[in-house]
LUMDREN-9567 format. One line per field, with one value per residue (C-alpha): x, y, z; residue in three letters. Coordinates in steps of 0.5 Angstrom, whole numbers, plus 2048, in hexadecimal, padded with zeros to 3 digits. Example, Ala and Ser with C-alpha at 12.3 -4.5 7.8 and 13.67 -1.06 7.14 Angstrom:
BEGIN
xx	819 | 81B $
yy	7F7 | 7FE $
zz	810 | 80E $
rest	ala | ser $
***
This chain:
BEGIN
xx	780 | 787 | 786 | 78A | 787 | 784 | 787 | 78A | 791 | 793 | 78D | 792 | 793 | 78D | 78E | 78C | 78E | 792 | 798 | 79C | 79E | 7A4 | 7A7 | 7A6 | 7A2 | 79C | 79D | 797 | 796 | 794 | 793 | 796 | 791 | 796 | 79A | 795 | 799 | 799 | 79E | 79F | 79E | 7A1 | 79D | 7A0 | 79B | 796 | 798 | 79F | 79E | 79D | 7A4 | 7A9 | 7AF | 7AB | 7A9 | 7B1 | 7B3 | 7AD | 7B0 | 7B7 | 7B5 | 7B2 | 7B8 | 7BD | 7B9 | 7B8 | 7BF | 7C0 | 7BE | 7C0 | 7BD | 7BE | 7BB | 7B3 | 7B2 | 7AF | 7AA | 7A8 | 7A8 | 7A3 | 7A3 | 79E | 79B | 796 | 799 | 7A0 | 7A1 | 7A6 | 7A4 | 7A8 | 7A8 | 7A3 | 7A7 | 7A4 | 7A7 | 7A9 | 7AE | 7B4 | 7B2 | 7AC | 7AF | 7B4 | 7AE | 7AB | 7B2 | 7B2 | 7B7 | 7BD | 7BF | 7C4 | 7CB | 7CA | 7C3 | 7C6 | 7CC | 7C7 | 7C3 | 7C9 | 7CC | 7C6 | 7C6 | 7CD | 7CC | 7C6 | 7CB | 7D0 | 7CC | 7C9 | 7D0 | 7D2 | 7CD | 7CF | 7C9 | 7C9 | 7C3 | 7C4 | 7BF | 7C1 | 7BD | 7B9 | 7B2 | 7B5 | 7B7 | 7B1 | 7B2 | 7AE | 7AB | 7B1 | 7B6 | 7B9 | 7B9 | 7B8 | 7BA | 7B5 | 7B3 | 7B8 | 7B4 | 7BA | 7BF | 7C4 | 7C9 | 7D1 | 7D3 | 7CD | 7D0 | 7CF | 7CA | 7C7 | 7C3 | 7BC | 7B6 | 7B7 | 7BD | 7BB | 7B5 | 7BB | 7C0 | 7C1 | 7C4 | 7C8 | 7CF | 7D3 | 7D5 | 7CD | 7CB | 7D0 | 7CE | 7D5 | 7D6 | 7D4 | 7D5 | 7D4 | 7D7 | 7D2 | 7CD | 7D2 | 7D2 | 7CA | 7CB | 7CF | 7CA | 7C5 | 7CA | 7CB | 7C4 | 7C2 | 7C8 | 7C7 | 7BF | 7C1 | 7C3 | 7CA | 7C8 | 7C2 | 7C0 | 7BA | 7BA | 7BC | 7C2 | 7C5 | 7C5 | 7C8 | 7CE | 7CF | 7D0 | 7D5 | 7D9 | 7D8 | 7DA | 7D4 | 7D5 | 7D8 | 7D3 | 7D6 | 7D5 | 7CE | 7CE | 7D4 | 7D2 | 7D3 | 7D9 | 7DF | 7E0 | 7D9 | 7DA | 7E0 | 7DC | 7D7 | 7DB | 7DF | 7D9 | 7D7 | 7DE | 7DD | 7E2 | 7E0 | 7E7 | 7E7 | 7E1 | 7E1 | 7E2 | 7DD | 7D7 | 7DB | 7E0 | 7DB | 7D8 | 7DF | 7E0 | 7D9 | 7DA | 7E1 | 7DD | 7D8 | 7DD | 7E1 | 7DD | 7E4 | 7E8 | 7EB | 7EB | 7F0 | 7ED | 7F0 | 7EC | 7EE | 7EA | 7E4 | 7E6 | 7E2 | 7E4 | 7E8 | 7E4 | 7E6 | 7E4 | 7DF | 7DC | 7DB | 7D8 | 7D2 | 7D0 | 7D4 | 7D4 | 7CF | 7C9 | 7C9 | 7C2 | 7C5 | 7CB | 7C8 | 7C7 | 7CE | 7D1 | 7CC | 7CF | 7D6 | 7D5 | 7D2 | 7D8 | 7DD | 7DA | 7DA | 7E2 | 7E3 | 7DF | 7E3 | 7E9 | 7E7 | 7E5 | 7EC | 7EF | 7EB | 7ED | 7F4 | 7F4 | 7F0 | 7F5 | 7FB | 7F8 | 7F5 | 7FC | 7FF | 7F8 | 7F8 | 800 | 7FE | 7F8 | 7FC | 802 | 7FD | 7FB | 802 | 803 | 7FC | 7FC | 801 | 804 | 801 | 804 | 802 | 7FC | 7FD | 801 | 7FB | 7F6 | 7FB | 7FC | 7F4 | 7F3 | 7F8 | 7F5 | 7EE | 7F1 | 7F4 | 7EE | 7EA | 7EE | 7ED | 7E6 | 7E6 | 7EA | 7E6 | 7DF | 7E2 | 7E5 | 7E2 | 7DB | 7DA | 7D7 | 7D3 | 7CF | 7CF | 7CA | 7CC | 7CD | 7C9 | 7C9 | 7C3 | 7C3 | 7C2 | 7BC | 7BF | 7B9 | 7B8 | 7BE | 7C3 | 7C9 | 7CF | 7CD | 7CD | 7D2 | 7D7 | 7D3 | 7D6 | 7D1 | 7CB | 7CF | 7D2 | 7D6 | 7D3 | 7D6 | 7D1 | 7D2 | 7CF | 7CA | 7C6 | 7C4 | 7BD | 7B7 | 7B3 | 7AE | 7B3 | 7B8 | 7BE | 7C3 | 7BE | 7BF | 7B8 | 7BA | 7BF | 7C2 | 7C1 | 7BB | 7BB | 7BA | 7BB | 7C0 | 7C6 | 7CC | 7D3 | 7D5 | 7D0 | 7D4 | 7D2 | 7CB | 7CA | 7C5 | 7C1 | 7C2 | 7BC | 7BF | 7B8 | 7B2 | 7B3 | 7B4 | 7B6 | 7BA | 7B6 | 7BB | 7BB | 7B7 | 7B9 | 7BB | 7B7 | 7B1 | 7AB | 7AC | 7B3 | 7B1 | 7AB | 7B0 | 7B5 | 7B0 | 7AE | 7B5 | 7B6 | 7AF | 7AB | 7A6 | 7A4 | 79D | 798 | 79C | 79A | 79C | 79E | 7A1 | 7A8 | 7AC | 7B3 | 7B2 | 7B0 | 7A9 | 7A9 | 7AE | 7AE | 7AD | 7AC | 7AB | 7A9 | 7AC | 7B2 | 7B9 | 7BC | 7B6 | 7B5 | 7AE | 7AB | 7AB | 7A5 | 7A5 | 7A1 | 7A5 | 7A1 | 7A5 | 7A3 | 7A5 | 7A6 | 7A2 | 7A7 | 7A6 | 79F | 79C | 79C | 795 | 795 | 790 | 78C | 78E | 789 | 787 | 780 | 780 | 786 | 786 | 785 | 78C | 790 | 78B | 78E | 795 | 794 | 791 | 797 | 79C | 79A | 79A | 792 | 78E | 78C | 787 | 781 | 77A | 779 | 772 | 771 | 76B | 768 | 769 | 767 | 76C | 772 | 776 | 777 | 77C | 77D | 77D | 776 | 777 | 77C | 77C | 780 | 77F | 784 | 788 | 786 | 78B | 78D | 793 | 797 | 792 | 78C | 787 | 784 | 77D | 77C | 775 | 777 | 773 | 770 | 76E | 767 | 762 | 75F | 758 | 757 | 750 | 74F | 748 | 742 | 742 | 73D | 737 | 738 | 738 | 738 | 73D | 740 | 73D | 744 | 743 | 748 | 749 | 74C | 74F | 754 | 75A | 75C | 763 | 763 | 76A | 76E | 772 | 775 | 774 | 770 | 76E | 768 | 767 | 760 | 760 | 75A | 75A | 761 | 762 | 764 | 75E | 760 | 767 | 768 | 76D | 76A | 76D | 76B | 76C | 767 | 762 | 75F | 75C | 75D | 757 | 757 | 753 | 752 | 74F | 74B | 744 | 73D | 73D | 744 | 740 | 744 | 74C | 751 | 757 | 75D | 760 | 768 | 76B | 772 | 773 | 770 | 769 | 764 | 75D | 758 | 752 | 74B | 749 | 742 | 741 | 73A | 737 $
yy	8BE | 8BC | 8B6 | 8B9 | 8C0 | 8C0 | 8BA | 8B9 | 8B6 | 8B2 | 8B6 | 8BC | 8BF | 8C2 | 8C2 | 8C9 | 8CA | 8C7 | 8CC | 8C8 | 8C2 | 8BF | 8B9 | 8B4 | 8B8 | 8BD | 8C3 | 8C5 | 8CB | 8C8 | 8CA | 8C6 | 8C6 | 8C4 | 8CA | 8CF | 8D1 | 8D0 | 8CB | 8C8 | 8C0 | 8BD | 8B6 | 8B1 | 8B1 | 8AB | 8A8 | 8A7 | 8A5 | 89E | 89E | 89C | 8A0 | 8A6 | 8A5 | 8A4 | 8AA | 8AE | 8AB | 8AD | 8B4 | 8B4 | 8B1 | 8B6 | 8BC | 8BA | 8BA | 8C2 | 8C8 | 8CE | 8D5 | 8D4 | 8CD | 8CC | 8C9 | 8C2 | 8C1 | 8BA | 8B4 | 8AF | 8A8 | 8A2 | 89D | 8A2 | 8A9 | 8AC | 8B4 | 8B9 | 8BF | 8C5 | 8CC | 8D0 | 8D5 | 8DC | 8DE | 8DC | 8D8 | 8DC | 8DA | 8DE | 8E3 | 8E4 | 8E4 | 8EA | 8EE | 8EC | 8E6 | 8EA | 8ED | 8F2 | 8EF | 8F1 | 8EE | 8E7 | 8E8 | 8E8 | 8E2 | 8DD | 8DF | 8DC | 8D6 | 8D4 | 8D4 | 8CF | 8CB | 8CB | 8C9 | 8C3 | 8C1 | 8C1 | 8BC | 8B7 | 8B9 | 8BB | 8BF | 8BD | 8C2 | 8C9 | 8CE | 8D4 | 8D0 | 8CC | 8D3 | 8D7 | 8DE | 8E1 | 8E8 | 8EA | 8E9 | 8E2 | 8DC | 8D5 | 8CE | 8C9 | 8C3 | 8BE | 8B9 | 8B5 | 8B7 | 8B2 | 8B1 | 8B2 | 8AB | 8A9 | 8AE | 8AA | 8AD | 8AB | 8B0 | 8AF | 8B2 | 8B7 | 8B9 | 8BA | 8BF | 8C3 | 8C2 | 8CA | 8C9 | 8C3 | 8C2 | 8BE | 8B8 | 8B8 | 8B8 | 8B2 | 8AE | 8AE | 8AF | 8B5 | 8B9 | 8BF | 8C3 | 8C1 | 8C5 | 8CB | 8CB | 8CB | 8D1 | 8D4 | 8D3 | 8D7 | 8DC | 8DD | 8DD | 8E3 | 8E7 | 8E6 | 8E5 | 8DF | 8D8 | 8D6 | 8D0 | 8D0 | 8CA | 8C7 | 8C0 | 8BF | 8BA | 8C0 | 8C5 | 8BF | 8BE | 8C6 | 8C5 | 8C0 | 8C3 | 8CA | 8D1 | 8D6 | 8DD | 8E1 | 8E5 | 8EC | 8EA | 8EA | 8F0 | 8F4 | 8F7 | 8F1 | 8F1 | 8ED | 8EA | 8E7 | 8E5 | 8E1 | 8DE | 8DC | 8D9 | 8D5 | 8D2 | 8D0 | 8CD | 8C6 | 8C3 | 8C2 | 8C2 | 8C9 | 8CB | 8CD | 8C8 | 8C9 | 8CE | 8D1 | 8D3 | 8D6 | 8DA | 8DD | 8E0 | 8E2 | 8E6 | 8E9 | 8EB | 8EE | 8F2 | 8F4 | 8F4 | 8F6 | 8F0 | 8EC | 8E4 | 8E3 | 8DC | 8D9 | 8D9 | 8D2 | 8CF | 8D1 | 8CC | 8C6 | 8C0 | 8BB | 8B4 | 8AD | 8A9 | 8A5 | 8AC | 8AE | 8A8 | 8A9 | 8AF | 8AF | 8AF | 8B5 | 8B4 | 8BA | 8BC | 8BD | 8C1 | 8C7 | 8CB | 8C9 | 8CC | 8D2 | 8D4 | 8D2 | 8D7 | 8DC | 8DC | 8DC | 8E2 | 8E6 | 8E4 | 8E7 | 8EE | 8EF | 8EE | 8F2 | 8F8 | 8F7 | 8F8 | 8FE | 902 | 900 | 903 | 909 | 90B | 90A | 90E | 914 | 917 | 918 | 91B | 920 | 922 | 923 | 928 | 92C | 92C | 92F | 934 | 937 | 937 | 93B | 940 | 946 | 946 | 94A | 94C | 947 | 94A | 944 | 948 | 94D | 947 | 944 | 94A | 94B | 944 | 944 | 94A | 947 | 941 | 945 | 948 | 942 | 93E | 944 | 944 | 93C | 93D | 942 | 93E | 938 | 93B | 941 | 940 | 939 | 938 | 93E | 93D | 936 | 931 | 92B | 925 | 91F | 918 | 913 | 90D | 907 | 902 | 8FB | 8F8 | 8F1 | 8F0 | 8EB | 8ED | 8E9 | 8EB | 8F3 | 8F4 | 8F6 | 8F8 | 8FF | 901 | 900 | 903 | 909 | 90C | 908 | 902 | 8FC | 8FA | 8F3 | 8F4 | 8EF | 8E8 | 8E6 | 8E1 | 8E4 | 8E1 | 8E4 | 8E0 | 8DF | 8E4 | 8E9 | 8F0 | 8F2 | 8F9 | 8FE | 904 | 90A | 908 | 907 | 90D | 912 | 918 | 918 | 91D | 91B | 919 | 913 | 90D | 907 | 903 | 8FE | 8F8 | 8F3 | 8EC | 8E6 | 8E0 | 8DD | 8DA | 8D6 | 8CF | 8C8 | 8C3 | 8BC | 8B7 | 8AF | 8AB | 8A4 | 89E | 8A2 | 89F | 8A3 | 8A6 | 8A8 | 8AC | 8AF | 8B2 | 8B4 | 8B8 | 8BB | 8BD | 8C1 | 8C5 | 8C0 | 8BB | 8B4 | 8B3 | 8AD | 8A7 | 8A2 | 89B | 896 | 88F | 88F | 888 | 88B | 891 | 88F | 891 | 898 | 89B | 8A0 | 89E | 8A5 | 8AC | 8B3 | 8B8 | 8B4 | 8B5 | 8BC | 8C0 | 8C6 | 8C7 | 8CC | 8CB | 8C7 | 8C3 | 8BC | 8B6 | 8B0 | 8AA | 8A3 | 89E | 896 | 891 | 88C | 886 | 884 | 87E | 878 | 874 | 86D | 867 | 866 | 860 | 85B | 85B | 857 | 851 | 853 | 854 | 85B | 85C | 859 | 85E | 864 | 861 | 860 | 868 | 86A | 867 | 86A | 871 | 871 | 875 | 870 | 875 | 874 | 872 | 86B | 868 | 861 | 85D | 856 | 852 | 84A | 849 | 84C | 84A | 84F | 854 | 853 | 859 | 858 | 85E | 863 | 86A | 86C | 865 | 860 | 862 | 86A | 86F | 872 | 877 | 877 | 87A | 878 | 876 | 86F | 86D | 866 | 862 | 85D | 857 | 856 | 84F | 84C | 850 | 84C | 84F | 84E | 84A | 845 | 846 | 842 | 83B | 83B | 837 | 82F | 82E | 835 | 838 | 83F | 845 | 848 | 850 | 855 | 85C | 862 | 869 | 86E | 871 | 878 | 879 | 881 | 883 | 87D | 87D | 877 | 870 | 86F | 868 | 867 | 861 | 860 | 85B | 858 | 854 | 855 | 851 | 854 | 854 | 85A | 85C | 85F | 865 | 86B | 871 | 877 | 87B | 878 | 876 | 87A | 875 | 86D | 869 | 863 | 85D | 858 | 851 | 84E | 84A | 84C | 84C | 84F | 856 | 85C | 85C | 861 | 861 | 865 | 868 | 869 | 86E | 86D | 869 | 86E | 86D | 873 | 871 | 86C | 86A | 867 | 861 | 85E | 857 | 856 | 85C $
zz	86D | 870 | 875 | 87A | 87B | 882 | 884 | 88B | 88B | 891 | 895 | 895 | 88E | 88A | 882 | 880 | 879 | 873 | 872 | 86D | 869 | 868 | 864 | 86A | 86F | 870 | 875 | 87A | 87F | 885 | 88C | 892 | 898 | 89D | 89C | 899 | 893 | 88B | 888 | 881 | 880 | 87B | 879 | 874 | 86E | 86E | 867 | 86A | 871 | 86F | 86C | 871 | 86E | 86E | 875 | 877 | 873 | 877 | 87D | 87C | 87A | 881 | 885 | 881 | 882 | 88A | 88B | 889 | 88D | 88A | 889 | 881 | 881 | 881 | 888 | 889 | 88F | 88F | 88B | 88A | 887 | 887 | 882 | 880 | 87F | 87F | 881 | 883 | 887 | 886 | 887 | 883 | 87F | 87D | 877 | 870 | 86C | 86A | 862 | 863 | 867 | 861 | 85C | 860 | 85F | 858 | 859 | 85A | 861 | 863 | 866 | 86D | 86D | 86A | 86F | 875 | 872 | 870 | 877 | 87B | 876 | 877 | 87E | 87E | 879 | 87E | 884 | 880 | 87D | 884 | 886 | 880 | 87C | 874 | 872 | 86A | 868 | 869 | 865 | 866 | 866 | 86C | 870 | 874 | 874 | 87B | 87C | 880 | 87A | 87D | 879 | 87B | 877 | 876 | 873 | 875 | 871 | 86E | 873 | 874 | 87A | 878 | 878 | 873 | 86E | 867 | 863 | 85C | 857 | 85B | 859 | 85E | 85C | 855 | 858 | 85A | 855 | 854 | 85B | 85C | 85C | 857 | 85B | 85D | 855 | 854 | 859 | 85D | 864 | 868 | 86E | 871 | 86C | 867 | 86B | 86B | 863 | 863 | 868 | 863 | 85E | 862 | 863 | 85C | 85A | 860 | 85D | 856 | 855 | 851 | 851 | 850 | 84B | 847 | 842 | 83E | 843 | 84A | 847 | 843 | 849 | 84D | 847 | 848 | 84F | 84E | 847 | 847 | 84A | 84C | 84A | 850 | 854 | 852 | 84B | 84C | 852 | 852 | 859 | 85C | 861 | 85E | 865 | 865 | 85E | 860 | 866 | 861 | 85C | 861 | 864 | 85D | 85B | 857 | 85B | 862 | 865 | 862 | 866 | 86D | 871 | 876 | 877 | 87D | 878 | 873 | 879 | 87B | 874 | 874 | 87B | 878 | 872 | 876 | 87A | 874 | 86E | 86A | 86D | 867 | 868 | 863 | 860 | 85A | 854 | 853 | 859 | 855 | 84F | 84E | 853 | 84F | 84F | 84F | 849 | 84D | 84F | 848 | 846 | 84B | 847 | 840 | 83A | 83A | 835 | 82F | 832 | 839 | 836 | 834 | 83A | 83D | 836 | 836 | 83D | 83B | 835 | 83A | 83E | 838 | 835 | 83C | 83D | 836 | 837 | 83E | 83A | 834 | 839 | 83D | 836 | 834 | 83B | 83A | 833 | 834 | 83A | 836 | 830 | 834 | 836 | 82F | 82D | 833 | 831 | 82A | 82C | 830 | 82B | 825 | 82A | 82B | 824 | 822 | 828 | 829 | 830 | 836 | 83C | 842 | 847 | 84C | 851 | 852 | 853 | 858 | 85C | 85D | 85E | 864 | 867 | 867 | 86A | 870 | 871 | 871 | 876 | 87B | 87A | 87B | 881 | 885 | 883 | 886 | 88C | 88F | 88C | 88B | 893 | 892 | 88C | 88A | 88D | 890 | 88C | 88D | 88A | 888 | 88C | 887 | 889 | 88B | 88E | 88B | 888 | 889 | 88E | 88B | 884 | 885 | 88B | 886 | 880 | 87F | 87A | 87E | 885 | 882 | 888 | 88D | 891 | 893 | 89B | 89D | 8A3 | 8A6 | 8A3 | 8A5 | 8A3 | 89E | 898 | 893 | 88F | 894 | 892 | 890 | 893 | 897 | 89A | 899 | 89D | 89A | 896 | 88F | 88A | 890 | 88F | 894 | 895 | 893 | 89A | 899 | 895 | 898 | 897 | 89D | 89A | 89E | 89A | 89A | 89D | 899 | 89D | 8A3 | 8A1 | 8A4 | 8A0 | 8A0 | 8A4 | 8A2 | 8A5 | 8A2 | 8A7 | 8AD | 8B1 | 8B1 | 8B8 | 8B7 | 8B0 | 8B3 | 8B9 | 8B4 | 8B0 | 8B6 | 8B7 | 8B1 | 8B1 | 8AD | 8AF | 8AD | 8A9 | 8AB | 8A8 | 8A3 | 8A4 | 89E | 89E | 89C | 89B | 89D | 8A2 | 8A9 | 8AC | 8AF | 8AB | 8A5 | 89E | 89B | 89C | 899 | 898 | 896 | 89A | 898 | 896 | 899 | 89D | 8A1 | 8A9 | 8AB | 8A5 | 8A6 | 8A3 | 8A0 | 8A3 | 8A0 | 8A6 | 8A5 | 8A7 | 8A6 | 8A1 | 89F | 8A2 | 89D | 89D | 89F | 89F | 8A5 | 8A9 | 8AB | 8B2 | 8B2 | 8B6 | 8BA | 8C1 | 8C3 | 8C7 | 8C0 | 8BC | 8C0 | 8BF | 8B8 | 8B7 | 8BB | 8B7 | 8B1 | 8B4 | 8B4 | 8B9 | 8BE | 8C2 | 8BD | 8BF | 8C2 | 8C3 | 8C7 | 8C5 | 8C5 | 8C0 | 8C0 | 8BA | 8BC | 8C3 | 8C8 | 8C7 | 8C0 | 8BB | 8B7 | 8B2 | 8B1 | 8AD | 8A9 | 8A6 | 8A4 | 89E | 89E | 89C | 8A3 | 8A5 | 8AC | 8B2 | 8AF | 8B5 | 8B5 | 8B7 | 8BA | 8BC | 8C1 | 8C3 | 8CA | 8C8 | 8C8 | 8CB | 8D1 | 8D1 | 8CA | 8CA | 8C4 | 8C1 | 8C3 | 8BF | 8BA | 8BB | 8B9 | 8B2 | 8B0 | 8AC | 8AE | 8A9 | 8A7 | 8A7 | 8A3 | 8A6 | 8A3 | 8A5 | 8A3 | 8A6 | 8A4 | 8A2 | 8A2 | 8A4 | 8A1 | 89B | 897 | 899 | 8A0 | 8A4 | 8A7 | 8AC | 8B0 | 8B6 | 8B9 | 8C0 | 8BF | 8B9 | 8B2 | 8AD | 8A8 | 8A5 | 89F | 89C | 898 | 894 | 898 | 892 | 88E | 893 | 898 | 89D | 89E | 89D | 8A2 | 8A1 | 8A7 | 8A8 | 8AE | 8AF | 8B2 | 8B9 | 8BA | 8BC | 8BC | 8BC | 8BD | 8B8 | 8B9 | 8B3 | 8B2 | 8AD | 8AC | 8B2 | 8B6 | 8BA | 8B6 | 8BA | 8BA | 8B6 | 8B8 | 8B4 | 8B5 | 8B2 | 8B4 | 8B1 $
rest	unk | unk | unk | unk | unk | unk | unk | unk | unk | unk | unk | unk | unk | unk | unk | unk | unk | unk | unk | unk | unk | unk | unk | unk | unk | unk | unk | unk | unk | unk | unk | unk | unk | unk | unk | unk | unk | unk | unk | unk | unk | unk | unk | unk | unk | unk | unk | unk | unk | unk | unk | unk | unk | unk | unk | unk | unk | unk | unk | unk | unk | unk | unk | unk | unk | unk | unk | unk | unk | unk | unk | unk | unk | unk | unk | unk | unk | unk | unk | unk | unk | unk | unk | unk | unk | unk | unk | unk | unk | unk | unk | unk | unk | unk | unk | unk | unk | unk | unk | unk | unk | unk | unk | unk | unk | unk | unk | unk | unk | unk | unk | unk | unk | unk | unk | unk | unk | unk | unk | unk | unk | unk | unk | unk | unk | unk | unk | unk | unk | unk | unk | unk | unk | unk | unk | unk | unk | unk | unk | unk | unk | unk | unk | unk | unk | unk | unk | unk | unk | unk | unk | unk | unk | unk | unk | unk | unk | unk | unk | unk | unk | unk | unk | unk | unk | unk | unk | unk | unk | unk | unk | unk | unk | unk | unk | unk | unk | unk | unk | unk | unk | unk | unk | unk | unk | unk | unk | unk | unk | unk | unk | unk | unk | unk | unk | unk | unk | unk | unk | unk | unk | unk | unk | unk | unk | unk | unk | unk | unk | unk | unk | unk | unk | unk | unk | unk | unk | unk | unk | unk | unk | unk | unk | unk | unk | unk | unk | unk | unk | unk | unk | unk | unk | unk | unk | unk | unk | unk | unk | unk | unk | unk | unk | unk | unk | unk | unk | unk | unk | unk | unk | unk | unk | unk | unk | unk | unk | unk | unk | unk | unk | unk | unk | unk | unk | unk | unk | unk | unk | unk | unk | unk | unk | unk | unk | unk | unk | unk | unk | unk | unk | unk | unk | unk | unk | unk | unk | unk | unk | unk | unk | unk | unk | unk | unk | unk | unk | unk | unk | unk | unk | unk | unk | unk | unk | unk | unk | unk | unk | unk | unk | unk | unk | unk | unk | unk | unk | unk | unk | unk | unk | unk | unk | unk | unk | unk | unk | unk | unk | unk | unk | unk | unk | unk | unk | unk | unk | unk | unk | unk | unk | unk | unk | unk | unk | unk | unk | unk | unk | unk | unk | unk | unk | unk | unk | unk | unk | unk | unk | unk | unk | unk | unk | unk | unk | unk | unk | unk | unk | unk | unk | unk | unk | unk | unk | unk | unk | unk | unk | unk | unk | unk | unk | unk | unk | unk | unk | unk | unk | unk | unk | unk | unk | unk | unk | unk | unk | unk | unk | unk | unk | unk | unk | unk | unk | unk | unk | unk | unk | unk | unk | unk | unk | unk | unk | unk | unk | unk | unk | unk | unk | unk | unk | unk | unk | unk | unk | unk | unk | unk | unk | unk | unk | unk | unk | unk | unk | unk | unk | unk | unk | unk | unk | unk | unk | unk | unk | unk | unk | unk | unk | unk | unk | unk | unk | unk | unk | unk | unk | unk | unk | unk | unk | unk | unk | unk | unk | unk | unk | unk | unk | unk | unk | unk | unk | unk | unk | unk | unk | unk | unk | unk | unk | unk | unk | unk | unk | unk | unk | unk | unk | unk | unk | unk | unk | unk | unk | unk | unk | unk | unk | unk | unk | unk | unk | unk | unk | unk | unk | unk | unk | unk | unk | unk | unk | unk | unk | unk | unk | unk | unk | unk | unk | unk | unk | unk | unk | unk | unk | unk | unk | unk | unk | unk | unk | unk | unk | unk | unk | unk | unk | unk | unk | unk | unk | unk | unk | unk | unk | unk | unk | unk | unk | unk | unk | unk | unk | unk | unk | unk | unk | unk | unk | unk | unk | unk | unk | unk | unk | unk | unk | unk | unk | unk | unk | unk | unk | unk | unk | unk | unk | unk | unk | unk | unk | unk | unk | unk | unk | unk | unk | unk | unk | unk | unk | unk | unk | unk | unk | unk | unk | unk | unk | unk | unk | unk | unk | unk | unk | unk | unk | unk | unk | unk | unk | unk | unk | unk | unk | unk | unk | unk | unk | unk | unk | unk | unk | unk | unk | unk | unk | unk | unk | unk | unk | unk | unk | unk | unk | unk | unk | unk | unk | unk | unk | unk | unk | unk | unk | unk | unk | unk | unk | unk | unk | unk | unk | unk | unk | unk | unk | unk | unk | unk | unk | unk | unk | unk | unk | unk | unk | unk | unk | unk | unk | unk | unk | unk | unk | unk | unk | unk | unk | unk | unk | unk | unk | unk | unk | unk | unk | unk | unk $
***
């Protein structure tokens, strides 16, 4: 079973099921318990998570997509990066890939549907390029088709910022070799025009149902992208408008200088074509010739092995045969036109020789036709003037249903609107995609009279969202107030040490700046505790005066408010430190509390044991008892005093020993003695020891 199913990430995202697996990551369906919505979570594959390069690339993807916010690009809600797990939280798409959609449609779409999809793809690329992001892997597999017919570009897994546009023929590129640009196949510098080439290939495939280049190996297909010219779309499907074919071939020009300079330029041509499918862009066919390459470029992929030349040769041979057939057809049509007229003349000449002349009858027929025409005109005039209002029913027209369509895409679509004109009404917040028509007046599919020519539409402004602000270089209190001002709220902060960020200032936060989120979203903030304390050895305080010991404690930024115990000790002068805790040499950090035992000097009330009888030696006695060490860890010091004198001082390992065994010596006749027990320099109780029993 998948180890992530049922897991709760960051106490927020519950993993429900696996929905897809890619080259770098797995994608799961999950529920966000904080906002109560379904999301998609992309998690870096476990076998790659230990590789620093894959982790870097996965992080680059999250940073690249987080910069983008567009209705035709899959949105990113959250990014998490830690030593254990890296994942990206994205919107959950209810749809299928464009590749799956094409397969269900028999691999080929009608040109109107292809225009609808490529327009949205181009808008998405225009937004990404304006943020300096090049996708580098545009193909139908990375484009999602939603139920409402809109598309979203996904998987920026090998995206790069424009300043890093140099590429190599990577494994990802080979996997998408049918869609890569010639410069990408050669490993040359790439820019936004490389994405437009790939978009042109996607449009070519939608229109024709086939790819421009096929081959036995990825390298052979890459060679054809560099050296060959594909069959024009109209050679494969004659119903494709010439202008749409011209847009496709311009986007796929082998030389980047002959392509569209930007996605906006390509989008402008698509809009012009949508308004007038008969437009002639008048592009030169020379623009579609393979790009002249420098010698150093050629050496990267030439000479071509014999086994890899065959697919290219077959494709070029197909192209040559198509040209010959076109030339042959034109020649036959011209020859037939020149030969037809003499044949007709010869046939009529032969008829005049074979049949006798008769009187012409055409004047009679001409007169009858004139009379009938005159009568028909009178009837037509009477019907349309005198009787039209009395007999003909009022003419009505059906109103097209526009709800759910994108306003900008249909506002000038005469084929859809017919005799009606769109009038833009209110723009209101709604869960529908921004720009979607959510209401119309009159309603769709109603019948209206000739006097009604306008359709007033209400347009969605998209869900109400707030754009996350930057919290960098702010202290936590300021960040909390700024979030409150824009309708967001700060969650319970977490704290971490940081070597360079001052204590109390923001280290990181999610969602990232620029991400659109619903009002009231809780922002998770990590606050700096400042640099981590560095341990140092505990100084020696034993035998110091109490005042000097306290000064030493303050000089080392230790806590002077630790426990102080004062006891009689005949061996240590009054006011001197007997024991300390932590012990001398122990690793401590600033702010550690220090406990001291201070001598009160000898106890004046201490009684000496009675002298034994003369000529009788005292009998030695050893007594033992245990001191529990529950609740202590590491090295523990146990010290025992009797009559103010130290009689036991040993260190124990509390991780190994649960109690300290104490052995003390005395003599018969001493009676019962109260001994005081100190643990780590703090008095922990007394013990009664009977030396006579």
